[in-house]
VMD Tcl script that builds the backbone (N, CA, C; Angstrom):
set m [mol new atoms 462]
animate dup $m
set s [atomselect $m all]
$s set {name element resname resid chain x y z} {
  {N N UNK 1 A 9.208 -25.919 3.365}
  {CA C UNK 1 A 8.899 -24.661 2.778}
  {C C UNK 1 A 9.817 -24.419 1.562}
  {N N UNK 2 A 9.272 -23.904 0.511}
  {CA C UNK 2 A 10.096 -23.662 -0.673}
  {C C UNK 2 A 10.813 -22.319 -0.521}
  {N N UNK 3 A 11.856 -22.168 -1.351}
  {CA C UNK 3 A 12.632 -20.921 -1.364}
  {C C UNK 3 A 11.761 -19.717 -1.783}
  {N N UNK 4 A 10.876 -19.938 -2.750}
  {CA C UNK 4 A 10.048 -18.864 -3.218}
  {C C UNK 4 A 9.128 -18.369 -2.122}
  {N N UNK 5 A 8.538 -19.251 -1.323}
  {CA C UNK 5 A 7.686 -18.893 -0.235}
  {C C UNK 5 A 8.475 -18.116 0.848}
  {N N UNK 6 A 9.679 -18.543 1.123}
  {CA C UNK 6 A 10.506 -17.864 2.093}
  {C C UNK 6 A 10.889 -16.442 1.580}
  {N N UNK 7 A 11.216 -16.335 0.298}
  {CA C UNK 7 A 11.491 -15.013 -0.289}
  {C C UNK 7 A 10.252 -14.104 -0.227}
  {N N UNK 8 A 9.101 -14.689 -0.509}
  {CA C UNK 8 A 7.869 -13.902 -0.448}
  {C C UNK 8 A 7.666 -13.435 0.999}
  {N N UNK 9 A 7.733 -14.318 1.990}
  {CA C UNK 9 A 7.471 -13.928 3.351}
  {C C UNK 9 A 8.467 -12.807 3.789}
  {N N UNK 10 A 9.735 -12.968 3.450}
  {CA C UNK 10 A 10.709 -11.943 3.847}
  {C C UNK 10 A 10.418 -10.600 3.137}
  {N N UNK 11 A 10.151 -10.663 1.813}
  {CA C UNK 11 A 9.909 -9.376 1.137}
  {C C UNK 11 A 8.605 -8.758 1.617}
  {N N UNK 12 A 7.607 -9.566 1.961}
  {CA C UNK 12 A 6.329 -9.054 2.494}
  {C C UNK 12 A 6.597 -8.348 3.880}
  {N N UNK 13 A 7.361 -9.018 4.716}
  {CA C UNK 13 A 7.627 -8.425 6.050}
  {C C UNK 13 A 8.478 -7.169 5.946}
  {N N UNK 14 A 9.511 -7.159 5.051}
  {CA C UNK 14 A 10.288 -5.944 4.924}
  {C C UNK 14 A 9.489 -4.821 4.298}
  {N N UNK 15 A 8.623 -5.165 3.348}
  {CA C UNK 15 A 7.756 -4.166 2.745}
  {C C UNK 15 A 6.792 -3.566 3.828}
  {N N UNK 16 A 6.231 -4.438 4.626}
  {CA C UNK 16 A 5.347 -3.963 5.664}
  {C C UNK 16 A 6.114 -3.057 6.623}
  {N N UNK 17 A 7.381 -3.451 6.946}
  {CA C UNK 17 A 8.218 -2.614 7.823}
  {C C UNK 17 A 8.403 -1.228 7.250}
  {N N UNK 18 A 8.632 -1.162 5.932}
  {CA C UNK 18 A 8.799 0.134 5.243}
  {C C UNK 18 A 7.563 0.946 5.330}
  {N N UNK 19 A 6.418 0.385 5.079}
  {CA C UNK 19 A 5.186 1.088 5.211}
  {C C UNK 19 A 4.972 1.581 6.616}
  {N N UNK 20 A 5.237 0.740 7.629}
  {CA C UNK 20 A 5.112 1.118 8.975}
  {C C UNK 20 A 6.049 2.280 9.403}
  {N N UNK 21 A 7.292 2.202 8.977}
  {CA C UNK 21 A 8.247 3.269 9.272}
  {C C UNK 21 A 7.804 4.583 8.678}
  {N N UNK 22 A 7.342 4.543 7.410}
  {CA C UNK 22 A 6.939 5.809 6.775}
  {C C UNK 22 A 5.677 6.357 7.439}
  {N N UNK 23 A 4.763 5.544 7.797}
  {CA C UNK 23 A 3.541 5.980 8.389}
  {C C UNK 23 A 3.674 6.454 9.816}
  {N N UNK 24 A 4.429 5.757 10.591}
  {CA C UNK 24 A 4.537 6.060 12.064}
  {C C UNK 24 A 5.753 6.882 12.445}
  {N N UNK 25 A 6.847 6.780 11.758}
  {CA C UNK 25 A 8.034 7.505 12.142}
  {C C UNK 25 A 8.340 8.720 11.298}
  {N N UNK 26 A 7.983 8.666 10.048}
  {CA C UNK 26 A 8.333 9.772 9.144}
  {C C UNK 26 A 7.136 10.605 8.679}
  {N N UNK 27 A 6.030 10.490 9.385}
  {CA C UNK 27 A 4.885 11.381 9.146}
  {C C UNK 27 A 4.614 12.184 10.379}
  {N N UNK 28 A 4.588 13.481 10.275}
  {CA C UNK 28 A 4.383 14.347 11.406}
  {C C UNK 28 A 2.880 14.369 11.756}
  {N N UNK 29 A 2.623 14.444 13.042}
  {CA C UNK 29 A 1.234 14.576 13.479}
  {C C UNK 29 A 0.740 15.992 13.129}
  {N N UNK 30 A -0.545 16.104 12.893}
  {CA C UNK 30 A -1.119 17.395 12.484}
  {C C UNK 30 A -0.871 18.519 13.505}
  {N N UNK 31 A -0.774 18.262 14.795}
  {CA C UNK 31 A -0.591 19.310 15.769}
  {C C UNK 31 A 0.899 19.726 15.969}
  {N N UNK 32 A 1.830 18.961 15.319}
  {CA C UNK 32 A 3.259 19.280 15.442}
  {C C UNK 32 A 3.696 20.245 14.395}
  {N N UNK 33 A 4.540 21.153 14.769}
  {CA C UNK 33 A 5.087 22.060 13.770}
  {C C UNK 33 A 6.455 21.520 13.300}
  {N N UNK 34 A 6.556 21.322 11.985}
  {CA C UNK 34 A 7.761 20.720 11.435}
  {C C UNK 34 A 8.380 21.686 10.400}
  {N N UNK 35 A 9.671 21.911 10.568}
  {CA C UNK 35 A 10.346 22.764 9.575}
  {C C UNK 35 A 11.459 22.041 8.932}
  {N N UNK 36 A 11.586 20.746 9.136}
  {CA C UNK 36 A 12.736 19.963 8.645}
  {C C UNK 36 A 12.535 19.411 7.199}
  {N N UNK 37 A 11.416 19.551 6.685}
  {CA C UNK 37 A 11.162 18.949 5.322}
  {C C UNK 37 A 10.711 17.552 5.481}
  {N N UNK 38 A 10.590 16.883 4.386}
  {CA C UNK 38 A 10.031 15.515 4.379}
  {C C UNK 38 A 11.171 14.478 4.375}
  {N N UNK 39 A 11.593 14.066 5.559}
  {CA C UNK 39 A 12.587 13.033 5.653}
  {C C UNK 39 A 12.108 11.682 5.187}
  {N N UNK 40 A 10.811 11.497 5.133}
  {CA C UNK 40 A 10.247 10.256 4.666}
  {C C UNK 40 A 10.595 9.888 3.216}
  {N N UNK 41 A 10.962 10.880 2.458}
  {CA C UNK 41 A 11.392 10.632 1.047}
  {C C UNK 41 A 12.590 9.742 1.041}
  {N N UNK 42 A 13.548 9.929 1.981}
  {CA C UNK 42 A 14.709 9.076 2.011}
  {C C UNK 42 A 14.321 7.652 2.263}
  {N N UNK 43 A 13.441 7.388 3.167}
  {CA C UNK 43 A 13.010 6.008 3.449}
  {C C UNK 43 A 12.213 5.444 2.256}
  {N N UNK 44 A 11.398 6.278 1.655}
  {CA C UNK 44 A 10.665 5.783 0.468}
  {C C UNK 44 A 11.660 5.344 -0.621}
  {N N UNK 45 A 12.654 6.104 -0.891}
  {CA C UNK 45 A 13.657 5.714 -1.892}
  {C C UNK 45 A 14.419 4.489 -1.488}
  {N N UNK 46 A 14.731 4.374 -0.178}
  {CA C UNK 46 A 15.428 3.166 0.279}
  {C C UNK 46 A 14.589 1.908 0.124}
  {N N UNK 47 A 13.291 2.027 0.462}
  {CA C UNK 47 A 12.417 0.857 0.465}
  {C C UNK 47 A 11.766 0.641 -0.900}
  {N N UNK 48 A 11.877 1.460 -1.880}
  {CA C UNK 48 A 11.236 1.237 -3.139}
  {C C UNK 48 A 11.614 -0.143 -3.764}
  {N N UNK 49 A 12.895 -0.552 -3.804}
  {CA C UNK 49 A 13.194 -1.884 -4.300}
  {C C UNK 49 A 12.525 -3.057 -3.503}
  {N N UNK 50 A 12.394 -2.808 -2.188}
  {CA C UNK 50 A 11.688 -3.832 -1.404}
  {C C UNK 50 A 10.215 -3.899 -1.696}
  {N N UNK 51 A 9.587 -2.732 -1.887}
  {CA C UNK 51 A 8.191 -2.664 -2.273}
  {C C UNK 51 A 7.944 -3.433 -3.585}
  {N N UNK 52 A 8.770 -3.067 -4.541}
  {CA C UNK 52 A 8.630 -3.664 -5.874}
  {C C UNK 52 A 8.853 -5.156 -5.848}
  {N N UNK 53 A 9.900 -5.612 -5.096}
  {CA C UNK 53 A 10.149 -7.037 -5.014}
  {C C UNK 53 A 9.010 -7.769 -4.317}
  {N N UNK 54 A 8.434 -7.120 -3.295}
  {CA C UNK 54 A 7.299 -7.764 -2.618}
  {C C UNK 54 A 6.114 -7.923 -3.521}
  {N N UNK 55 A 5.853 -6.916 -4.352}
  {CA C UNK 55 A 4.743 -7.027 -5.314}
  {C C UNK 55 A 5.022 -8.121 -6.393}
  {N N UNK 56 A 6.269 -8.174 -6.827}
  {CA C UNK 56 A 6.661 -9.183 -7.855}
  {C C UNK 56 A 6.495 -10.608 -7.248}
  {N N UNK 57 A 6.999 -10.825 -6.043}
  {CA C UNK 57 A 6.898 -12.130 -5.442}
  {C C UNK 57 A 5.443 -12.484 -5.138}
  {N N UNK 58 A 4.589 -11.504 -4.731}
  {CA C UNK 58 A 3.212 -11.723 -4.494}
  {C C UNK 58 A 2.474 -12.136 -5.792}
  {N N UNK 59 A 2.839 -11.463 -6.882}
  {CA C UNK 59 A 2.244 -11.775 -8.174}
  {C C UNK 59 A 2.611 -13.159 -8.608}
  {N N UNK 60 A 3.895 -13.466 -8.522}
  {CA C UNK 60 A 4.326 -14.805 -8.931}
  {C C UNK 60 A 3.692 -15.949 -8.137}
  {N N UNK 61 A 3.616 -15.683 -6.789}
  {CA C UNK 61 A 3.091 -16.673 -5.890}
  {C C UNK 61 A 1.581 -16.897 -6.175}
  {N N UNK 62 A 0.847 -15.764 -6.384}
  {CA C UNK 62 A -0.586 -15.872 -6.689}
  {C C UNK 62 A -0.768 -16.651 -8.042}
  {N N UNK 63 A 0.040 -16.264 -9.030}
  {CA C UNK 63 A -0.076 -16.922 -10.345}
  {C C UNK 63 A 0.209 -18.374 -10.243}
  {N N UNK 64 A 1.197 -18.769 -9.431}
  {CA C UNK 64 A 1.543 -20.211 -9.344}
  {C C UNK 64 A 0.497 -20.950 -8.534}
  {N N UNK 65 A 0.019 -20.419 -7.483}
  {CA C UNK 65 A -0.894 -21.110 -6.560}
  {C C UNK 65 A -2.317 -21.272 -7.107}
  {N N UNK 66 A -2.801 -20.282 -7.786}
  {CA C UNK 66 A -4.198 -20.267 -8.167}
  {C C UNK 66 A -4.437 -20.834 -9.572}
  {N N UNK 67 A -3.457 -21.255 -10.284}
  {CA C UNK 67 A -3.697 -21.831 -11.587}
  {C C UNK 67 A -4.229 -23.255 -11.486}
  {N N UNK 68 A -4.014 -23.881 -10.339}
  {CA C UNK 68 A -4.368 -25.293 -10.170}
  {C C UNK 68 A -5.859 -25.566 -9.916}
  {N N UNK 69 A -6.495 -24.768 -9.019}
  {CA C UNK 69 A -7.850 -25.019 -8.626}
  {C C UNK 69 A -8.755 -23.863 -9.091}
  {N N UNK 70 A -9.500 -24.119 -10.196}
  {CA C UNK 70 A -10.287 -23.071 -10.799}
  {C C UNK 70 A -11.441 -22.594 -9.968}
  {N N UNK 71 A -12.142 -23.475 -9.202}
  {CA C UNK 71 A -13.307 -23.026 -8.434}
  {C C UNK 71 A -12.806 -22.192 -7.227}
  {N N UNK 72 A -11.718 -22.645 -6.597}
  {CA C UNK 72 A -11.203 -21.888 -5.469}
  {C C UNK 72 A -10.689 -20.493 -5.976}
  {N N UNK 73 A -10.111 -20.485 -7.155}
  {CA C UNK 73 A -9.539 -19.263 -7.696}
  {C C UNK 73 A -10.641 -18.211 -7.899}
  {N N UNK 74 A -11.750 -18.564 -8.367}
  {CA C UNK 74 A -12.847 -17.633 -8.630}
  {C C UNK 74 A -13.381 -17.095 -7.305}
  {N N UNK 75 A -13.488 -17.933 -6.290}
  {CA C UNK 75 A -13.859 -17.515 -4.957}
  {C C UNK 75 A -12.913 -16.522 -4.362}
  {N N UNK 76 A -11.629 -16.856 -4.466}
  {CA C UNK 76 A -10.646 -15.944 -3.888}
  {C C UNK 76 A -10.586 -14.611 -4.670}
  {N N UNK 77 A -10.785 -14.737 -5.964}
  {CA C UNK 77 A -10.857 -13.531 -6.817}
  {C C UNK 77 A -11.956 -12.593 -6.384}
  {N N UNK 78 A -13.153 -13.142 -6.162}
  {CA C UNK 78 A -14.293 -12.299 -5.729}
  {C C UNK 78 A -14.071 -11.761 -4.342}
  {N N UNK 79 A -13.527 -12.567 -3.445}
  {CA C UNK 79 A -13.204 -12.130 -2.106}
  {C C UNK 79 A -12.208 -11.004 -2.158}
  {N N UNK 80 A -11.198 -11.063 -3.024}
  {CA C UNK 80 A -10.143 -10.059 -3.147}
  {C C UNK 80 A -10.806 -8.760 -3.744}
  {N N UNK 81 A -11.705 -8.879 -4.684}
  {CA C UNK 81 A -12.398 -7.686 -5.154}
  {C C UNK 81 A -13.228 -6.950 -4.105}
  {N N UNK 82 A -13.894 -7.759 -3.288}
  {CA C UNK 82 A -14.637 -7.203 -2.166}
  {C C UNK 82 A -13.702 -6.533 -1.192}
  {N N UNK 83 A -12.581 -7.165 -0.904}
  {CA C UNK 83 A -11.610 -6.561 -0.030}
  {C C UNK 83 A -11.052 -5.237 -0.560}
  {N N UNK 84 A -10.893 -5.142 -1.871}
  {CA C UNK 84 A -10.393 -3.903 -2.462}
  {C C UNK 84 A -11.410 -2.784 -2.270}
  {N N UNK 85 A -12.720 -3.094 -2.431}
  {CA C UNK 85 A -13.741 -2.110 -2.218}
  {C C UNK 85 A -13.732 -1.578 -0.781}
  {N N UNK 86 A -13.621 -2.521 0.156}
  {CA C UNK 86 A -13.638 -2.145 1.604}
  {C C UNK 86 A -12.379 -1.336 1.957}
  {N N UNK 87 A -11.244 -1.693 1.367}
  {CA C UNK 87 A -10.014 -1.027 1.633}
  {C C UNK 87 A -10.103 0.444 1.040}
  {N N UNK 88 A -10.692 0.571 -0.125}
  {CA C UNK 88 A -10.863 1.922 -0.753}
  {C C UNK 88 A -11.766 2.791 0.102}
  {N N UNK 89 A -12.784 2.226 0.679}
  {CA C UNK 89 A -13.668 2.973 1.612}
  {C C UNK 89 A -12.863 3.420 2.804}
  {N N UNK 90 A -12.113 2.497 3.396}
  {CA C UNK 90 A -11.270 2.839 4.542}
  {C C UNK 90 A -10.245 3.957 4.203}
  {N N UNK 91 A -9.617 3.869 3.002}
  {CA C UNK 91 A -8.631 4.876 2.605}
  {C C UNK 91 A -9.310 6.187 2.449}
  {N N UNK 92 A -10.544 6.240 1.891}
  {CA C UNK 92 A -11.282 7.461 1.689}
  {C C UNK 92 A -11.560 8.096 3.093}
  {N N UNK 93 A -12.044 7.317 4.030}
  {CA C UNK 93 A -12.309 7.844 5.395}
  {C C UNK 93 A -11.024 8.363 6.057}
  {N N UNK 94 A -9.967 7.557 5.943}
  {CA C UNK 94 A -8.666 7.983 6.540}
  {C C UNK 94 A -8.188 9.268 5.954}
  {N N UNK 95 A -8.319 9.428 4.639}
  {CA C UNK 95 A -7.905 10.681 3.981}
  {C C UNK 95 A -8.700 11.880 4.484}
  {N N UNK 96 A -10.012 11.700 4.536}
  {CA C UNK 96 A -10.841 12.802 4.997}
  {C C UNK 96 A -10.568 13.196 6.460}
  {N N UNK 97 A -10.314 12.197 7.286}
  {CA C UNK 97 A -9.983 12.504 8.675}
  {C C UNK 97 A -8.676 13.263 8.789}
  {N N UNK 98 A -7.684 12.887 8.009}
  {CA C UNK 98 A -6.390 13.545 8.035}
  {C C UNK 98 A -6.531 15.010 7.496}
  {N N UNK 99 A -7.241 15.198 6.420}
  {CA C UNK 99 A -7.397 16.526 5.884}
  {C C UNK 99 A -8.100 17.441 6.903}
  {N N UNK 100 A -9.130 16.892 7.579}
  {CA C UNK 100 A -9.771 17.707 8.625}
  {C C UNK 100 A -8.856 18.023 9.779}
  {N N UNK 101 A -8.040 17.037 10.192}
  {CA C UNK 101 A -7.082 17.275 11.271}
  {C C UNK 101 A -6.013 18.294 10.855}
  {N N UNK 102 A -5.641 18.334 9.586}
  {CA C UNK 102 A -4.672 19.290 9.122}
  {C C UNK 102 A -5.270 20.677 8.852}
  {N N UNK 103 A -6.545 20.806 8.962}
  {CA C UNK 103 A -7.202 22.091 8.728}
  {C C UNK 103 A -7.592 22.400 7.306}
  {N N UNK 104 A -7.460 21.429 6.450}
  {CA C UNK 104 A -7.836 21.589 5.086}
  {C C UNK 104 A -6.789 21.121 4.080}
  {N N UNK 105 A -7.014 21.476 2.832}
  {CA C UNK 105 A -6.139 21.064 1.742}
  {C C UNK 105 A -4.964 22.050 1.595}
  {N N UNK 106 A -3.993 21.704 0.766}
  {CA C UNK 106 A -2.852 22.626 0.548}
  {C C UNK 106 A -3.259 24.026 -0.002}
  {N N UNK 107 A -4.474 24.135 -0.529}
  {CA C UNK 107 A -4.971 25.399 -1.093}
  {C C UNK 107 A -5.548 26.297 -0.033}
  {N N UNK 108 A -5.870 25.710 1.180}
  {CA C UNK 108 A -6.543 26.479 2.235}
  {C C UNK 108 A -5.459 27.216 3.115}
  {N N UNK 109 A -5.542 28.562 3.216}
  {CA C UNK 109 A -4.536 29.307 4.012}
  {C C UNK 109 A -4.514 28.925 5.446}
  {N N UNK 110 A -5.602 28.416 6.029}
  {CA C UNK 110 A -5.624 28.007 7.445}
  {C C UNK 110 A -5.087 26.599 7.672}
  {N N UNK 111 A -4.781 25.911 6.594}
  {CA C UNK 111 A -4.331 24.522 6.690}
  {C C UNK 111 A -2.816 24.449 7.128}
  {N N UNK 112 A -2.499 23.392 7.851}
  {CA C UNK 112 A -1.127 23.126 8.274}
  {C C UNK 112 A -0.231 22.865 7.048}
  {N N UNK 113 A -0.833 22.395 5.978}
  {CA C UNK 113 A -0.046 22.017 4.796}
  {C C UNK 113 A -0.209 23.104 3.668}
  {N N UNK 114 A -0.565 24.309 4.030}
  {CA C UNK 114 A -0.774 25.358 3.019}
  {C C UNK 114 A 0.551 25.562 2.257}
  {N N UNK 115 A 0.470 25.495 0.940}
  {CA C UNK 115 A 1.593 25.638 0.032}
  {C C UNK 115 A 2.623 24.525 0.056}
  {N N UNK 116 A 2.340 23.439 0.745}
  {CA C UNK 116 A 3.305 22.314 0.813}
  {C C UNK 116 A 3.016 21.337 -0.289}
  {N N UNK 117 A 1.801 21.303 -0.865}
  {CA C UNK 117 A 1.443 20.329 -1.849}
  {C C UNK 117 A 0.923 19.110 -1.140}
  {N N UNK 118 A 0.607 18.077 -1.906}
  {CA C UNK 118 A -0.017 16.853 -1.316}
  {C C UNK 118 A 1.054 15.866 -0.806}
  {N N UNK 119 A 2.239 15.997 -1.142}
  {CA C UNK 119 A 3.300 15.073 -0.691}
  {C C UNK 119 A 4.266 15.812 0.221}
  {N N UNK 120 A 4.076 15.701 1.523}
  {CA C UNK 120 A 4.898 16.388 2.459}
  {C C UNK 120 A 5.029 15.563 3.757}
  {N N UNK 121 A 5.702 16.123 4.764}
  {CA C UNK 121 A 5.902 15.392 6.012}
  {C C UNK 121 A 4.664 15.092 6.822}
  {N N UNK 122 A 3.576 15.820 6.504}
  {CA C UNK 122 A 2.303 15.599 7.192}
  {C C UNK 122 A 1.393 14.600 6.446}
  {N N UNK 123 A 1.663 14.376 5.165}
  {CA C UNK 123 A 0.770 13.531 4.327}
  {C C UNK 123 A 1.420 12.237 3.876}
  {N N UNK 124 A 2.622 11.892 4.341}
  {CA C UNK 124 A 3.183 10.598 3.943}
  {C C UNK 124 A 2.250 9.429 4.252}
  {N N UNK 125 A 1.524 9.563 5.349}
  {CA C UNK 125 A 0.629 8.452 5.759}
  {C C UNK 125 A -0.551 8.357 4.862}
  {N N UNK 126 A -0.858 9.316 4.030}
  {CA C UNK 126 A -1.906 9.155 3.003}
  {C C UNK 126 A -1.581 8.083 1.994}
  {N N UNK 127 A -0.367 7.979 1.662}
  {CA C UNK 127 A 0.165 7.097 0.634}
  {C C UNK 127 A 0.674 5.796 1.186}
  {N N UNK 128 A 1.310 5.857 2.355}
  {CA C UNK 128 A 1.926 4.681 2.994}
  {C C UNK 128 A 1.248 4.408 4.317}
  {N N UNK 129 A 0.243 3.535 4.306}
  {CA C UNK 129 A -0.431 3.171 5.487}
  {C C UNK 129 A -0.843 1.721 5.333}
  {N N UNK 130 A -1.452 1.163 6.420}
  {CA C UNK 130 A -1.833 -0.194 6.370}
  {C C UNK 130 A -2.850 -0.534 5.308}
  {N N UNK 131 A -3.726 0.413 5.021}
  {CA C UNK 131 A -4.781 0.187 4.014}
  {C C UNK 131 A -4.155 0.121 2.633}
  {N N UNK 132 A -3.261 1.044 2.309}
  {CA C UNK 132 A -2.615 1.060 0.973}
  {C C UNK 132 A -1.710 -0.167 0.816}
  {N N UNK 133 A -1.083 -0.570 1.903}
  {CA C UNK 133 A -0.163 -1.747 1.870}
  {C C UNK 133 A -0.981 -2.936 1.396}
  {N N UNK 134 A -2.067 -3.173 2.135}
  {CA C UNK 134 A -2.883 -4.382 1.804}
  {C C UNK 134 A -3.596 -4.202 0.433}
  {N N UNK 135 A -4.041 -3.001 0.120}
  {CA C UNK 135 A -4.689 -2.768 -1.198}
  {C C UNK 135 A -3.702 -3.098 -2.332}
  {N N UNK 136 A -2.501 -2.648 -2.266}
  {CA C UNK 136 A -1.515 -2.932 -3.332}
  {C C UNK 136 A -1.259 -4.422 -3.479}
  {N N UNK 137 A -1.170 -5.100 -2.349}
  {CA C UNK 137 A -0.880 -6.527 -2.365}
  {C C UNK 137 A -2.146 -7.329 -2.905}
  {N N UNK 138 A -3.352 -6.859 -2.497}
  {CA C UNK 138 A -4.506 -7.561 -3.012}
  {C C UNK 138 A -4.685 -7.322 -4.531}
  {N N UNK 139 A -4.371 -6.123 -4.958}
  {CA C UNK 139 A -4.445 -5.873 -6.418}
  {C C UNK 139 A -3.432 -6.719 -7.132}
  {N N UNK 140 A -2.262 -6.893 -6.568}
  {CA C UNK 140 A -1.233 -7.744 -7.174}
  {C C UNK 140 A -1.727 -9.201 -7.187}
  {N N UNK 141 A -2.406 -9.643 -6.189}
  {CA C UNK 141 A -2.951 -11.012 -6.152}
  {C C UNK 141 A -4.016 -11.144 -7.232}
  {N N UNK 142 A -4.847 -10.133 -7.362}
  {CA C UNK 142 A -5.906 -10.152 -8.456}
  {C C UNK 142 A -5.220 -10.227 -9.814}
  {N N UNK 143 A -4.189 -9.460 -10.032}
  {CA C UNK 143 A -3.469 -9.553 -11.317}
  {C C UNK 143 A -2.845 -10.931 -11.539}
  {N N UNK 144 A -2.272 -11.479 -10.455}
  {CA C UNK 144 A -1.710 -12.854 -10.601}
  {C C UNK 144 A -2.807 -13.880 -10.895}
  {N N UNK 145 A -3.994 -13.726 -10.317}
  {CA C UNK 145 A -5.078 -14.690 -10.571}
  {C C UNK 145 A -5.569 -14.488 -11.963}
  {N N UNK 146 A -5.711 -13.244 -12.448}
  {CA C UNK 146 A -6.171 -13.077 -13.808}
  {C C UNK 146 A -5.123 -13.599 -14.814}
  {N N UNK 147 A -3.921 -13.418 -14.513}
  {CA C UNK 147 A -2.854 -13.973 -15.384}
  {C C UNK 147 A -2.925 -15.521 -15.417}
  {N N UNK 148 A -3.125 -16.121 -14.243}
  {CA C UNK 148 A -3.186 -17.575 -14.176}
  {C C UNK 148 A -4.453 -18.060 -14.925}
  {N N UNK 149 A -5.595 -17.400 -14.762}
  {CA C UNK 149 A -6.815 -17.817 -15.495}
  {C C UNK 149 A -6.628 -17.644 -16.945}
  {N N UNK 150 A -5.970 -16.607 -17.403}
  {CA C UNK 150 A -5.704 -16.407 -18.823}
  {C C UNK 150 A -4.812 -17.516 -19.380}
  {N N UNK 151 A -3.813 -17.848 -18.584}
  {CA C UNK 151 A -2.873 -18.847 -19.009}
  {C C UNK 151 A -3.574 -20.229 -19.041}
  {N N UNK 152 A -4.443 -20.522 -18.123}
  {CA C UNK 152 A -5.177 -21.788 -18.066}
  {C C UNK 152 A -6.126 -21.973 -19.226}
  {N N UNK 153 A -6.677 -20.872 -19.704}
  {CA C UNK 153 A -7.628 -20.979 -20.828}
  {C C UNK 153 A -6.945 -21.120 -22.174}
  {N N UNK 154 A -5.657 -20.731 -22.246}
  {CA C UNK 154 A -5.001 -20.767 -23.565}
  {C C UNK 154 A -4.571 -22.168 -23.885}
}
mol reanalyze $m
mol bondsrecalc $m
mol representation Tube
mol addrep $m
């Protein structure tokens, strides 16, 4: 195994851990009353370099691996696009379910998040969940593939 692959695996796992922590430990359930503020912001700031490095390593790995086989690259590119569409549908459903569980949007006086805005201790999981984790990595793979295809044609 090469060093680059090991770095990618480690950054991918640490990034996934960050998304998991934010979604499951630092997002309050809709039925819980929280007055402590959004502690997830601290974890988001701590993991931001990990998220960025994971995306960079994913981009570089995709660019390096998919420049060699053009037919396989197009197939993976189309598969990744289909995956993005499916993940966006899943994110849309997840968002709607959470908004219903919270009682509405931040503008609704009966909502648990009334006047909190869209980024708070109840909505961290809207931005940091398994769907957004994979969507960001798949988009990064698509960008790496497009960069490799562009480089191969030049």
